[in-house]
Structure formats: structure tokens, C-alpha cells
LOKOLRO-870401 format. One record per residue (C-alpha): residue in one letter; z, y, x. Coordinates in steps of 0.25 Angstrom, whole numbers, padded with zeros to 4 digits. Example, Ala and Ser with C-alpha at 12.3 -4.5 7.8 and 13.67 -1.06 7.14 Angstrom:
<koldos>
{residuo: a pz: 0031 py: -0018 px: 0049} .
{residuo: s pz: 0029 py: -0004 px: 0055} .
</koldos>
This chain:
<koldos>
{residuo: m pz: -0165 py: -0547 px: 0315} .
{residuo: s pz: -0164 py: -0562 px: 0319} .
{residuo: s pz: -0174 py: -0573 px: 0317} .
{residuo: n pz: -0169 py: -0588 px: 0317} .
{residuo: e pz: -0183 py: -0593 px: 0320} .
{residuo: h pz: -0183 py: -0586 px: 0333} .
{residuo: k pz: -0183 py: -0593 px: 0346} .
{residuo: k pz: -0170 py: -0595 px: 0353} .
{residuo: g pz: -0167 py: -0587 px: 0365} .
{residuo: q pz: -0177 py: -0576 px: 0361} .
{residuo: l pz: -0175 py: -0563 px: 0353} .
{residuo: p pz: -0184 py: -0561 px: 0342} .
{residuo: m pz: -0194 py: -0550 px: 0340} .
{residuo: l pz: -0189 py: -0539 px: 0332} .
{residuo: t pz: -0197 py: -0530 px: 0322} .
{residuo: s pz: -0199 py: -0515 px: 0325} .
{residuo: m pz: -0190 py: -0513 px: 0313} .
{residuo: q pz: -0179 py: -0521 px: 0319} .
{residuo: l pz: -0180 py: -0514 px: 0333} .
{residuo: f pz: -0180 py: -0500 px: 0325} .
{residuo: l pz: -0167 py: -0504 px: 0317} .
{residuo: m pz: -0159 py: -0508 px: 0330} .
{residuo: t pz: -0163 py: -0496 px: 0338} .
{residuo: f pz: -0164 py: -0484 px: 0328} .
{residuo: g pz: -0149 py: -0482 px: 0327} .
{residuo: y pz: -0148 py: -0479 px: 0342} .
{residuo: a pz: -0154 py: -0465 px: 0338} .
{residuo: g pz: -0141 py: -0462 px: 0331} .
{residuo: v pz: -0132 py: -0466 px: 0343} .
{residuo: q pz: -0141 py: -0457 px: 0353} .
{residuo: v pz: -0140 py: -0445 px: 0343} .
{residuo: a pz: -0125 py: -0446 px: 0345} .
{residuo: f pz: -0125 py: -0449 px: 0360} .
{residuo: s pz: -0136 py: -0438 px: 0363} .
{residuo: v pz: -0129 py: -0427 px: 0355} .
{residuo: q pz: -0117 py: -0429 px: 0364} .
{residuo: t pz: -0125 py: -0431 px: 0378} .
{residuo: g pz: -0134 py: -0419 px: 0374} .
{residuo: n pz: -0123 py: -0410 px: 0371} .
{residuo: m pz: -0111 py: -0415 px: 0380} .
{residuo: g pz: -0114 py: -0405 px: 0392} .
{residuo: r pz: -0116 py: -0394 px: 0382} .
{residuo: i pz: -0103 py: -0397 px: 0375} .
{residuo: f pz: -0094 py: -0398 px: 0387} .
{residuo: q pz: -0100 py: -0385 px: 0394} .
{residuo: t pz: -0098 py: -0378 px: 0380} .
{residuo: l pz: -0083 py: -0383 px: 0381} .
{residuo: g pz: -0082 py: -0377 px: 0394} .
{residuo: s pz: -0084 py: -0388 px: 0404} .
{residuo: d pz: -0087 py: -0385 px: 0418} .
{residuo: p pz: -0102 py: -0389 px: 0421} .
{residuo: t pz: -0098 py: -0395 px: 0434} .
{residuo: k pz: -0089 py: -0405 px: 0427} .
{residuo: l pz: -0098 py: -0409 px: 0416} .
{residuo: g pz: -0100 py: -0422 px: 0423} .
{residuo: f pz: -0086 py: -0426 px: 0419} .
{residuo: f pz: -0090 py: -0426 px: 0404} .
{residuo: f pz: -0103 py: -0434 px: 0407} .
{residuo: i pz: -0095 py: -0445 px: 0414} .
{residuo: l pz: -0089 py: -0449 px: 0400} .
{residuo: p pz: -0102 py: -0454 px: 0393} .
{residuo: p pz: -0106 py: -0465 px: 0404} .
{residuo: l pz: -0092 py: -0469 px: 0406} .
{residuo: a pz: -0090 py: -0472 px: 0391} .
{residuo: g pz: -0103 py: -0480 px: 0392} .
{residuo: m pz: -0100 py: -0488 px: 0404} .
{residuo: i pz: -0087 py: -0492 px: 0397} .
{residuo: t pz: -0091 py: -0494 px: 0383} .
{residuo: q pz: -0105 py: -0500 px: 0384} .
{residuo: p pz: -0101 py: -0513 px: 0392} .
{residuo: l pz: -0089 py: -0515 px: 0383} .
{residuo: i pz: -0098 py: -0514 px: 0370} .
{residuo: g pz: -0108 py: -0523 px: 0376} .
{residuo: l pz: -0097 py: -0534 px: 0379} .
{residuo: f pz: -0090 py: -0533 px: 0366} .
{residuo: s pz: -0102 py: -0532 px: 0357} .
{residuo: d pz: -0108 py: -0544 px: 0364} .
{residuo: k pz: -0096 py: -0552 px: 0358} .
{residuo: t pz: -0096 py: -0545 px: 0345} .
{residuo: w pz: -0101 py: -0550 px: 0332} .
{residuo: l pz: -0098 py: -0544 px: 0318} .
{residuo: p pz: -0106 py: -0551 px: 0307} .
{residuo: k pz: -0109 py: -0538 px: 0299} .
{residuo: l pz: -0110 py: -0529 px: 0311} .
{residuo: g pz: -0116 py: -0537 px: 0323} .
{residuo: r pz: -0113 py: -0536 px: 0338} .
{residuo: r pz: -0116 py: -0522 px: 0342} .
{residuo: m pz: -0116 py: -0514 px: 0329} .
{residuo: p pz: -0100 py: -0514 px: 0328} .
{residuo: y pz: -0100 py: -0506 px: 0341} .
{residuo: l pz: -0111 py: -0496 px: 0336} .
{residuo: i pz: -0102 py: -0493 px: 0324} .
{residuo: g pz: -0089 py: -0491 px: 0332} .
{residuo: g pz: -0097 py: -0482 px: 0342} .
{residuo: c pz: -0103 py: -0474 px: 0330} .
{residuo: l pz: -0089 py: -0471 px: 0324} .
{residuo: v pz: -0083 py: -0465 px: 0337} .
{residuo: s pz: -0096 py: -0457 px: 0340} .
{residuo: l pz: -0095 py: -0451 px: 0326} .
{residuo: i pz: -0081 py: -0445 px: 0329} .
{residuo: v pz: -0085 py: -0440 px: 0343} .
{residuo: l pz: -0098 py: -0434 px: 0338} .
{residuo: l pz: -0089 py: -0425 px: 0329} .
{residuo: l pz: -0079 py: -0422 px: 0339} .
{residuo: l pz: -0087 py: -0419 px: 0352} .
{residuo: p pz: -0094 py: -0406 px: 0348} .
{residuo: n pz: -0082 py: -0400 px: 0342} .
{residuo: t pz: -0074 py: -0401 px: 0355} .
{residuo: g pz: -0075 py: -0386 px: 0357} .
{residuo: s pz: -0070 py: -0383 px: 0343} .
{residuo: f pz: -0056 py: -0389 px: 0344} .
{residuo: g pz: -0050 py: -0377 px: 0351} .
{residuo: f pz: -0048 py: -0384 px: 0365} .
{residuo: g pz: -0054 py: -0371 px: 0372} .
{residuo: y pz: -0066 py: -0369 px: 0380} .
{residuo: g pz: -0066 py: -0376 px: 0393} .
{residuo: s pz: -0052 py: -0383 px: 0390} .
{residuo: m pz: -0050 py: -0397 px: 0396} .
{residuo: t pz: -0045 py: -0401 px: 0382} .
{residuo: a pz: -0059 py: -0398 px: 0376} .
{residuo: l pz: -0066 py: -0404 px: 0388} .
{residuo: w pz: -0058 py: -0417 px: 0387} .
{residuo: f pz: -0059 py: -0418 px: 0372} .
{residuo: g pz: -0074 py: -0417 px: 0374} .
{residuo: a pz: -0074 py: -0427 px: 0385} .
{residuo: v pz: -0066 py: -0437 px: 0377} .
{residuo: t pz: -0075 py: -0435 px: 0365} .
{residuo: v pz: -0087 py: -0437 px: 0373} .
{residuo: l pz: -0081 py: -0450 px: 0379} .
{residuo: f pz: -0079 py: -0456 px: 0365} .
{residuo: m pz: -0093 py: -0451 px: 0361} .
{residuo: d pz: -0098 py: -0459 px: 0373} .
{residuo: l pz: -0090 py: -0471 px: 0370} .
{residuo: s pz: -0094 py: -0472 px: 0356} .
{residuo: a pz: -0109 py: -0469 px: 0359} .
{residuo: n pz: -0109 py: -0480 px: 0369} .
{residuo: v pz: -0103 py: -0489 px: 0359} .
{residuo: s pz: -0114 py: -0485 px: 0349} .
{residuo: m pz: -0126 py: -0486 px: 0359} .
{residuo: q pz: -0123 py: -0500 px: 0364} .
{residuo: p pz: -0126 py: -0508 px: 0351} .
{residuo: f pz: -0140 py: -0502 px: 0351} .
{residuo: k pz: -0142 py: -0506 px: 0366} .
{residuo: m pz: -0136 py: -0520 px: 0364} .
{residuo: i pz: -0144 py: -0524 px: 0351} .
{residuo: i pz: -0157 py: -0523 px: 0359} .
{residuo: p pz: -0154 py: -0535 px: 0369} .
{residuo: d pz: -0147 py: -0542 px: 0358} .
{residuo: m pz: -0159 py: -0542 px: 0348} .
{residuo: v pz: -0172 py: -0537 px: 0355} .
{residuo: n pz: -0181 py: -0547 px: 0363} .
{residuo: e pz: -0187 py: -0543 px: 0377} .
{residuo: k pz: -0201 py: -0540 px: 0371} .
{residuo: q pz: -0194 py: -0529 px: 0362} .
{residuo: t pz: -0184 py: -0523 px: 0372} .
{residuo: d pz: -0193 py: -0512 px: 0377} .
{residuo: k pz: -0196 py: -0508 px: 0362} .
{residuo: a pz: -0181 py: -0509 px: 0358} .
{residuo: w pz: -0175 py: -0501 px: 0369} .
{residuo: s pz: -0186 py: -0490 px: 0367} .
{residuo: l pz: -0184 py: -0490 px: 0352} .
{residuo: q pz: -0169 py: -0488 px: 0354} .
{residuo: n pz: -0171 py: -0477 px: 0364} .
{residuo: i pz: -0181 py: -0470 px: 0356} .
{residuo: w pz: -0171 py: -0469 px: 0344} .
{residuo: g pz: -0160 py: -0465 px: 0354} .
{residuo: s pz: -0170 py: -0454 px: 0359} .
{residuo: l pz: -0172 py: -0450 px: 0345} .
{residuo: g pz: -0157 py: -0449 px: 0343} .
{residuo: g pz: -0157 py: -0440 px: 0356} .
{residuo: v pz: -0167 py: -0431 px: 0350} .
{residuo: i pz: -0159 py: -0429 px: 0338} .
{residuo: a pz: -0146 py: -0426 px: 0345} .
{residuo: f pz: -0152 py: -0417 px: 0356} .
{residuo: v pz: -0160 py: -0408 px: 0346} .
{residuo: f pz: -0148 py: -0406 px: 0336} .
{residuo: p pz: -0142 py: -0393 px: 0343} .
{residuo: f pz: -0156 py: -0387 px: 0345} .
{residuo: i pz: -0160 py: -0389 px: 0330} .
{residuo: l pz: -0146 py: -0385 px: 0325} .
{residuo: t pz: -0147 py: -0372 px: 0333} .
{residuo: s pz: -0161 py: -0369 px: 0327} .
{residuo: f pz: -0155 py: -0370 px: 0313} .
{residuo: g pz: -0144 py: -0360 px: 0316} .
{residuo: v pz: -0133 py: -0369 px: 0320} .
{residuo: a pz: -0124 py: -0362 px: 0331} .
{residuo: n pz: -0128 py: -0366 px: 0345} .
{residuo: t pz: -0117 py: -0358 px: 0352} .
{residuo: a pz: -0102 py: -0358 px: 0349} .
{residuo: a pz: -0089 py: -0352 px: 0355} .
{residuo: r pz: -0086 py: -0355 px: 0369} .
{residuo: g pz: -0081 py: -0369 px: 0370} .
{residuo: v pz: -0087 py: -0373 px: 0356} .
{residuo: v pz: -0099 py: -0382 px: 0354} .
{residuo: p pz: -0110 py: -0376 px: 0346} .
{residuo: d pz: -0112 py: -0381 px: 0331} .
{residuo: s pz: -0126 py: -0385 px: 0335} .
{residuo: v pz: -0120 py: -0396 px: 0344} .
{residuo: k pz: -0109 py: -0399 px: 0335} .
{residuo: i pz: -0118 py: -0402 px: 0323} .
{residuo: s pz: -0127 py: -0410 px: 0332} .
{residuo: f pz: -0115 py: -0420 px: 0335} .
{residuo: y pz: -0112 py: -0421 px: 0320} .
{residuo: v pz: -0126 py: -0425 px: 0316} .
{residuo: a pz: -0126 py: -0435 px: 0328} .
{residuo: a pz: -0114 py: -0441 px: 0322} .
{residuo: a pz: -0121 py: -0443 px: 0308} .
{residuo: i pz: -0133 py: -0449 px: 0315} .
{residuo: l pz: -0125 py: -0459 px: 0323} .
{residuo: l pz: -0118 py: -0464 px: 0310} .
{residuo: l pz: -0131 py: -0466 px: 0303} .
{residuo: s pz: -0138 py: -0473 px: 0314} .
{residuo: t pz: -0126 py: -0482 px: 0316} .
{residuo: i pz: -0126 py: -0486 px: 0301} .
{residuo: f pz: -0141 py: -0488 px: 0302} .
{residuo: t pz: -0140 py: -0498 px: 0314} .
{residuo: i pz: -0128 py: -0506 px: 0308} .
{residuo: i pz: -0136 py: -0508 px: 0295} .
{residuo: n pz: -0149 py: -0512 px: 0302} .
{residuo: v pz: -0146 py: -0519 px: 0314} .
{residuo: k pz: -0142 py: -0534 px: 0312} .
{residuo: e pz: -0138 py: -0540 px: 0326} .
{residuo: y pz: -0140 py: -0555 px: 0329} .
{residuo: d pz: -0128 py: -0563 px: 0327} .
{residuo: p pz: -0122 py: -0570 px: 0339} .
{residuo: e pz: -0129 py: -0583 px: 0336} .
{residuo: t pz: -0143 py: -0577 px: 0334} .
{residuo: l pz: -0141 py: -0568 px: 0346} .
{residuo: a pz: -0138 py: -0580 px: 0355} .
{residuo: y pz: -0150 py: -0588 px: 0349} .
{residuo: y pz: -0160 py: -0576 px: 0352} .
{residuo: h pz: -0154 py: -0574 px: 0366} .
{residuo: g pz: -0153 py: -0589 px: 0370} .
{residuo: f pz: -0138 py: -0590 px: 0373} .
{residuo: r pz: -0127 py: -0598 px: 0366} .
{residuo: s pz: -0120 py: -0590 px: 0355} .
{residuo: d pz: -0107 py: -0598 px: 0357} .
{residuo: d pz: -0106 py: -0595 px: 0372} .
{residuo: k pz: -0092 py: -0589 px: 0373} .
{residuo: t pz: -0092 py: -0588 px: 0388} .
{residuo: h pz: -0084 py: -0576 px: 0392} .
{residuo: e pz: -0090 py: -0566 px: 0402} .
{residuo: s pz: -0084 py: -0554 px: 0408} .
{residuo: f pz: -0092 py: -0541 px: 0412} .
{residuo: i pz: -0092 py: -0546 px: 0426} .
{residuo: d pz: -0098 py: -0560 px: 0422} .
{residuo: i pz: -0109 py: -0553 px: 0414} .
{residuo: l pz: -0112 py: -0544 px: 0425} .
{residuo: k pz: -0114 py: -0555 px: 0435} .
{residuo: h pz: -0125 py: -0561 px: 0426} .
{residuo: a pz: -0132 py: -0548 px: 0423} .
{residuo: p pz: -0147 py: -0548 px: 0426} .
{residuo: k pz: -0151 py: -0541 px: 0439} .
{residuo: v pz: -0159 py: -0530 px: 0431} .
{residuo: f pz: -0145 py: -0526 px: 0425} .
{residuo: w pz: -0141 py: -0521 px: 0439} .
{residuo: t pz: -0154 py: -0516 px: 0444} .
{residuo: l pz: -0156 py: -0507 px: 0432} .
{residuo: g pz: -0141 py: -0503 px: 0434} .
{residuo: i pz: -0146 py: -0496 px: 0447} .
{residuo: v pz: -0157 py: -0489 px: 0440} .
{residuo: e pz: -0148 py: -0484 px: 0429} .
{residuo: f pz: -0139 py: -0478 px: 0439} .
{residuo: f pz: -0149 py: -0468 px: 0444} .
{residuo: v pz: -0155 py: -0466 px: 0431} .
{residuo: w pz: -0142 py: -0462 px: 0424} .
{residuo: f pz: -0136 py: -0455 px: 0435} .
{residuo: g pz: -0143 py: -0442 px: 0431} .
{residuo: i pz: -0143 py: -0443 px: 0416} .
{residuo: p pz: -0129 py: -0437 px: 0414} .
{residuo: y pz: -0134 py: -0424 px: 0421} .
{residuo: m pz: -0145 py: -0422 px: 0410} .
{residuo: w pz: -0134 py: -0422 px: 0400} .
{residuo: t pz: -0124 py: -0414 px: 0408} .
{residuo: y pz: -0133 py: -0403 px: 0414} .
{residuo: s pz: -0145 py: -0401 px: 0406} .
{residuo: t pz: -0140 py: -0391 px: 0397} .
{residuo: g pz: -0134 py: -0383 px: 0409} .
{residuo: a pz: -0147 py: -0384 px: 0417} .
{residuo: l pz: -0156 py: -0380 px: 0405} .
{residuo: s pz: -0147 py: -0368 px: 0402} .
{residuo: e pz: -0147 py: -0363 px: 0417} .
{residuo: n pz: -0162 py: -0366 px: 0419} .
{residuo: i pz: -0168 py: -0361 px: 0406} .
{residuo: w pz: -0157 py: -0352 px: 0399} .
{residuo: h pz: -0151 py: -0347 px: 0413} .
{residuo: v pz: -0137 py: -0348 px: 0407} .
{residuo: s pz: -0125 py: -0357 px: 0410} .
{residuo: d pz: -0114 py: -0353 px: 0401} .
{residuo: p pz: -0112 py: -0364 px: 0390} .
{residuo: a pz: -0108 py: -0354 px: 0380} .
{residuo: s pz: -0121 py: -0346 px: 0381} .
{residuo: a pz: -0132 py: -0347 px: 0371} .
{residuo: g pz: -0142 py: -0351 px: 0382} .
{residuo: y pz: -0133 py: -0363 px: 0386} .
{residuo: q pz: -0132 py: -0368 px: 0372} .
{residuo: a pz: -0147 py: -0366 px: 0370} .
{residuo: a pz: -0149 py: -0375 px: 0383} .
{residuo: g pz: -0140 py: -0385 px: 0377} .
{residuo: n pz: -0149 py: -0385 px: 0364} .
{residuo: w pz: -0162 py: -0386 px: 0373} .
{residuo: f pz: -0156 py: -0398 px: 0381} .
{residuo: g pz: -0155 py: -0405 px: 0367} .
{residuo: i pz: -0169 py: -0402 px: 0365} .
{residuo: l pz: -0173 py: -0407 px: 0378} .
{residuo: q pz: -0165 py: -0420 px: 0376} .
{residuo: a pz: -0173 py: -0421 px: 0363} .
{residuo: v pz: -0186 py: -0420 px: 0371} .
{residuo: y pz: -0182 py: -0431 px: 0380} .
{residuo: s pz: -0178 py: -0439 px: 0368} .
{residuo: v pz: -0191 py: -0437 px: 0361} .
{residuo: v pz: -0198 py: -0441 px: 0374} .
{residuo: a pz: -0190 py: -0453 px: 0375} .
{residuo: i pz: -0194 py: -0457 px: 0361} .
{residuo: v pz: -0209 py: -0456 px: 0364} .
{residuo: v pz: -0208 py: -0463 px: 0377} .
{residuo: g pz: -0199 py: -0473 px: 0371} .
{residuo: i pz: -0210 py: -0477 px: 0361} .
{residuo: l pz: -0219 py: -0480 px: 0373} .
{residuo: f pz: -0208 py: -0488 px: 0381} .
{residuo: q pz: -0208 py: -0498 px: 0369} .
{residuo: r pz: -0220 py: -0504 px: 0376} .
{residuo: l pz: -0214 py: -0506 px: 0390} .
{residuo: n pz: -0214 py: -0519 px: 0396} .
{residuo: d pz: -0211 py: -0526 px: 0409} .
{residuo: k pz: -0222 py: -0520 px: 0417} .
{residuo: t pz: -0220 py: -0506 px: 0412} .
{residuo: r pz: -0205 py: -0504 px: 0410} .
{residuo: k pz: -0201 py: -0501 px: 0424} .
{residuo: m pz: -0212 py: -0492 px: 0428} .
{residuo: t pz: -0210 py: -0484 px: 0415} .
{residuo: y pz: -0195 py: -0483 px: 0418} .
{residuo: f pz: -0199 py: -0477 px: 0432} .
{residuo: l pz: -0209 py: -0467 px: 0428} .
{residuo: s pz: -0200 py: -0463 px: 0416} .
{residuo: l pz: -0188 py: -0460 px: 0425} .
{residuo: i pz: -0196 py: -0452 px: 0435} .
{residuo: a pz: -0201 py: -0444 px: 0424} .
{residuo: g pz: -0187 py: -0442 px: 0419} .
{residuo: g pz: -0181 py: -0438 px: 0433} .
{residuo: l pz: -0192 py: -0427 px: 0434} .
{residuo: g pz: -0188 py: -0422 px: 0420} .
{residuo: f pz: -0174 py: -0419 px: 0425} .
{residuo: i pz: -0179 py: -0412 px: 0437} .
{residuo: i pz: -0189 py: -0403 px: 0428} .
{residuo: v pz: -0177 py: -0400 px: 0419} .
{residuo: a pz: -0168 py: -0397 px: 0431} .
{residuo: y pz: -0177 py: -0386 px: 0437} .
{residuo: g pz: -0186 py: -0382 px: 0425} .
{residuo: h pz: -0182 py: -0368 px: 0419} .
{residuo: t pz: -0190 py: -0368 px: 0406} .
{residuo: h pz: -0189 py: -0376 px: 0393} .
{residuo: v pz: -0202 py: -0382 px: 0396} .
{residuo: s pz: -0198 py: -0388 px: 0409} .
{residuo: s pz: -0185 py: -0394 px: 0402} .
{residuo: l pz: -0194 py: -0400 px: 0391} .
{residuo: i pz: -0203 py: -0407 px: 0402} .
{residuo: g pz: -0191 py: -0412 px: 0409} .
{residuo: f pz: -0185 py: -0418 px: 0397} .
{residuo: v pz: -0198 py: -0425 px: 0393} .
{residuo: l pz: -0198 py: -0432 px: 0406} .
{residuo: i pz: -0183 py: -0435 px: 0405} .
{residuo: g pz: -0186 py: -0441 px: 0391} .
{residuo: i pz: -0196 py: -0451 px: 0398} .
{residuo: g pz: -0185 py: -0455 px: 0408} .
{residuo: w pz: -0175 py: -0456 px: 0397} .
{residuo: i pz: -0181 py: -0466 px: 0388} .
{residuo: a pz: -0184 py: -0475 px: 0400} .
{residuo: l pz: -0170 py: -0475 px: 0406} .
{residuo: i pz: -0164 py: -0478 px: 0392} .
{residuo: s pz: -0173 py: -0489 px: 0388} .
{residuo: i pz: -0180 py: -0497 px: 0400} .
{residuo: p pz: -0168 py: -0501 px: 0407} .
{residuo: f pz: -0162 py: -0507 px: 0395} .
{residuo: t pz: -0175 py: -0515 px: 0392} .
{residuo: i pz: -0175 py: -0520 px: 0406} .
{residuo: l pz: -0160 py: -0524 px: 0405} .
{residuo: t pz: -0161 py: -0531 px: 0391} .
{residuo: n pz: -0173 py: -0539 px: 0395} .
{residuo: a pz: -0164 py: -0545 px: 0405} .
{residuo: l pz: -0152 py: -0549 px: 0396} .
{residuo: d pz: -0150 py: -0562 px: 0389} .
{residuo: g pz: -0143 py: -0557 px: 0377} .
{residuo: k pz: -0129 py: -0563 px: 0380} .
{residuo: h pz: -0122 py: -0551 px: 0386} .
{residuo: d pz: -0132 py: -0540 px: 0382} .
{residuo: g pz: -0121 py: -0530 px: 0377} .
{residuo: v pz: -0113 py: -0531 px: 0390} .
{residuo: y pz: -0125 py: -0530 px: 0399} .
{residuo: l pz: -0130 py: -0517 px: 0392} .
{residuo: g pz: -0116 py: -0511 px: 0392} .
{residuo: l pz: -0115 py: -0514 px: 0407} .
{residuo: f pz: -0128 py: -0509 px: 0409} .
{residuo: n pz: -0124 py: -0496 px: 0403} .
{residuo: c pz: -0114 py: -0494 px: 0415} .
{residuo: f pz: -0127 py: -0492 px: 0424} .
{residuo: i pz: -0130 py: -0480 px: 0415} .
{residuo: c pz: -0116 py: -0475 px: 0414} .
{residuo: i pz: -0111 py: -0476 px: 0429} .
{residuo: p pz: -0122 py: -0467 px: 0434} .
{residuo: q pz: -0118 py: -0457 px: 0424} .
{residuo: i pz: -0104 py: -0457 px: 0428} .
{residuo: v pz: -0108 py: -0456 px: 0442} .
{residuo: a pz: -0117 py: -0445 px: 0440} .
{residuo: s pz: -0107 py: -0437 px: 0431} .
{residuo: v pz: -0096 py: -0439 px: 0442} .
{residuo: a pz: -0106 py: -0435 px: 0453} .
{residuo: s pz: -0110 py: -0422 px: 0445} .
{residuo: f pz: -0097 py: -0416 px: 0450} .
{residuo: a pz: -0102 py: -0416 px: 0464} .
{residuo: i pz: -0117 py: -0415 px: 0461} .
{residuo: f pz: -0117 py: -0403 px: 0452} .
{residuo: p pz: -0110 py: -0394 px: 0462} .
{residuo: a pz: -0118 py: -0399 px: 0473} .
{residuo: v pz: -0131 py: -0395 px: 0466} .
{residuo: g pz: -0125 py: -0381 px: 0464} .
{residuo: k pz: -0120 py: -0384 px: 0450} .
{residuo: s pz: -0135 py: -0384 px: 0445} .
{residuo: m pz: -0137 py: -0392 px: 0432} .
{residuo: a pz: -0152 py: -0392 px: 0435} .
{residuo: h pz: -0149 py: -0400 px: 0448} .
{residuo: m pz: -0141 py: -0410 px: 0441} .
{residuo: l pz: -0153 py: -0413 px: 0432} .
{residuo: a pz: -0162 py: -0414 px: 0444} .
{residuo: i pz: -0152 py: -0425 px: 0450} .
{residuo: a pz: -0153 py: -0432 px: 0437} .
{residuo: g pz: -0168 py: -0433 px: 0438} .
{residuo: v pz: -0168 py: -0438 px: 0452} .
{residuo: f pz: -0159 py: -0449 px: 0448} .
{residuo: l pz: -0167 py: -0453 px: 0436} .
{residuo: m pz: -0180 py: -0454 px: 0445} .
{residuo: i pz: -0172 py: -0463 px: 0455} .
{residuo: g pz: -0168 py: -0472 px: 0443} .
{residuo: g pz: -0182 py: -0473 px: 0439} .
{residuo: c pz: -0187 py: -0478 px: 0453} .
{residuo: l pz: -0176 py: -0488 px: 0453} .
{residuo: i pz: -0181 py: -0496 px: 0441} .
{residuo: w pz: -0190 py: -0503 px: 0451} .
{residuo: i pz: -0178 py: -0511 px: 0456} .
{residuo: v pz: -0176 py: -0517 px: 0443} .
{residuo: k pz: -0183 py: -0531 px: 0440} .
{residuo: e pz: -0184 py: -0534 px: 0425} .
{residuo: e pz: -0178 py: -0547 px: 0420} .
{residuo: k pz: -0181 py: -0555 px: 0408} .
{residuo: t pz: -0171 py: -0564 px: 0400} .
{residuo: q pz: -0177 py: -0578 px: 0399} .
{residuo: v pz: -0169 py: -0587 px: 0390} .
{residuo: d pz: -0168 py: -0601 px: 0396} .
{residuo: m pz: -0161 py: -0610 px: 0386} .
{residuo: t pz: -0158 py: -0620 px: 0396} .
{residuo: q pz: -0151 py: -0610 px: 0404} .
{residuo: k pz: -0143 py: -0606 px: 0392} .
{residuo: g pz: -0139 py: -0620 px: 0389} .
{residuo: e pz: -0147 py: -0621 px: 0376} .
</koldos>
């Protein structure tokens, strides 16, 4: 994917096929991640978790991401294995751990720990922690190769493509239980045991993750250190040691202003994963018992709704490939307002149709929040510490999720233990985050060879 004839300090234009090859494998990572997030609340309530304490389990994913992604960024910025590359070795490691966890997690209730036992819940929690650690390790290589290899003119297209494939992976993961149930696979089980429809979904996700990892390793050829330095305009032999603190001191201003936006956007997202199944079962099926057929049907319906917002994200993501400096922030603002309204509609609607409409709007907000901020950030990076900056930026996504999960212990009882009210809160925070995009001033990386000592 390199060209020795290209100008120093400028990344080359990539073909559509090259962009496809470097982003398509993200679908497999998202299948694995989505099958977990889409079923986590269902699994833990099936195991006997108190709904008022679900927030505890949802602290684990962002905590894992906040620790893992900056470290992967730091280490991979300094890694180069001739036959594997800079980022790909970490994809392999994350994939191997994820495969093990995907086979263990849905079987937590089948190991004889007992319904509602602390052993079962702790086993599930530790398994989820390892799942999230490995998922974050697998995700980071896909995020980091974009600023490594894609020039400013193609970043909108690259991030949109990656998230289109990620959304496709989400669709596959979310509809698994529903499709399997329609083919006669059991969607209920003994109290405390996860249904076969969910178990098989995890097994298929593991297979897809393995295949997508192999596909990416074979087809993505990263720039070697000398070529990377040439295209980004810095010295490849620069051995200056910089700590996290040193790197943060030189972070572009947009890194911090986007962080403020991300706090409000991501505060409410865990509430969608935690409370949607319960809210749907209460609003539409009028049940709250996790062992009931109605509750498990609501779990399947939530999978379909997540597939709906993923399909919407794919369609809208195709349009987002044409965004530019003049349209990017307005699009983000309008998309997140729509997404916030979607949460409120789901919270207070009592029909299948109203929940569908709500998740269509959530899909519009979703593709905006997972693509546009990364485009704005990567356009401001110079290529030298891209992995670290993207890893540290992930802290702005993880910290609000941790805060929200801890806050849920007080908020959930305060709103009358209404899962619907929790979704409405998520919607309000999403709209606030959309409004705050106007504090962000986009920056461009202009390579000045005299300043780089060339």
C-alpha cells in the first residue's frame, strides 16, 4: 500500500479496494463485541442479578477500555514485526483471548454455581472483564491504522466505511437469538441457565471473529517505520522518550474539547445496554420476571431493535462518506438530537412500532457518534503518536460510562426503579452532547519541514 514516488510529508491516496481491506475485518470484532453487549443485561438478570445492581457489571467494559487502549496505543506505536506489522500483533492476541471468553460467558449458568449465587455472578463478571480487555485489544488496531495510512481527504470515508462494517457485524450479532428461536432453538431454559439461542449466538460470533482476524492479517500490509515516517514527515530515527504526560502536554486542543463532548454523549449509552430489555418487557409484554417467556421474547426483540439501528447506521454511514469541513459538525448536531429523541420514544412508547421508530432515530445518532469525532481528531494528528492519542481519547468514552454506571445506583432508585426513565435520561444526555459539538474548533495538520528539522 505504499508508493516511493509520493511526496514526503503527505500520505498517498488509497484505492477503494485498499480502504475496504483495511476496514472490513472490523465487522468480525463488532460481532463479538455486540453479541456480548446486546445480551449482557439479559445474561446477568437470567443468572439472578438484582436489576438495581446491574450498573456494577457495566462498569467493567469501560474500565477495561480505559486501561487497555492507551497501553496498546503506546506499545504498538513502538512495535514493528517484519512479517506482521505494527498493529496486527495486538489484533492476534486480542482475538485469541476473545475466542476463549466467547465460549465461556454464555455457559456461566450451566456450571452448577446456583441461581443468584455470588459465585455465578463473579464468574460472569470476571469473564466479561476478560472479554472486554480482549475486545479492546482487537478494536484498537483497526482504529489506529486509519491515521497511520489514510490521508485527510479520505478520513471521512475510511471512518464511515469502518463503522459501516462494524454496524453490519452488529446486525449479525443482534439478530442471532431471534433467528435461532424462529428455527426452533430453545429461547428459555431452567432458572439461572442461559438459553441455547444465546449460547449458539456466542459460538457463531467466535467463529466469525476468527475468520475476520485471519482475513485482516492476510490483506493489510502496514507501512514499515521508515515509510511511515516519510509519509508523515518526521524522522524515523528520532528516539526521544516521551511519557503519557509529555504526549498529553502536546495534544491538539481539539483532543480536549472533543473530550467534553464525549462525556455527555457516552454517559447515557450504558443505560441502553443495561435497561432496554427490561424496559421493553415492562412496556410491551408487561412482565418483569427474567425467567418468563415474555422477558426472553423482549430480549430477542431488543436484538432486533439493535439490528435496526445498525442497519440505519449502515445506510446513513454511506451518506457520511461525503461529509466535509462545512457539513461535519451540523450533521453531528442534528444526528445526536435525533438519537436523543429516539431514546425518549423507546422509553415511553408501548408498542413494537414505537420502539422501532425510536431505534431508527438512535441509529442515526449512533453512526454519528462513532465516526465524526474520530474524523475530527485524526485530522489533527501528525502521525507520530497516533496510537497513544487514540487510546487516551478512548478514556473520554470510558470515564463517562463508569460515572454513569456508578451513578445508576442512586439514579435508578430515585426514578422509581423505572428502566424506561433510565432510557429517557440517556436521551437527554445525548442531546446535550450534540449541542456541545459547537465548542469544537476543527484543526488541520500542516506538515512544515523546517519545523521538523528536515
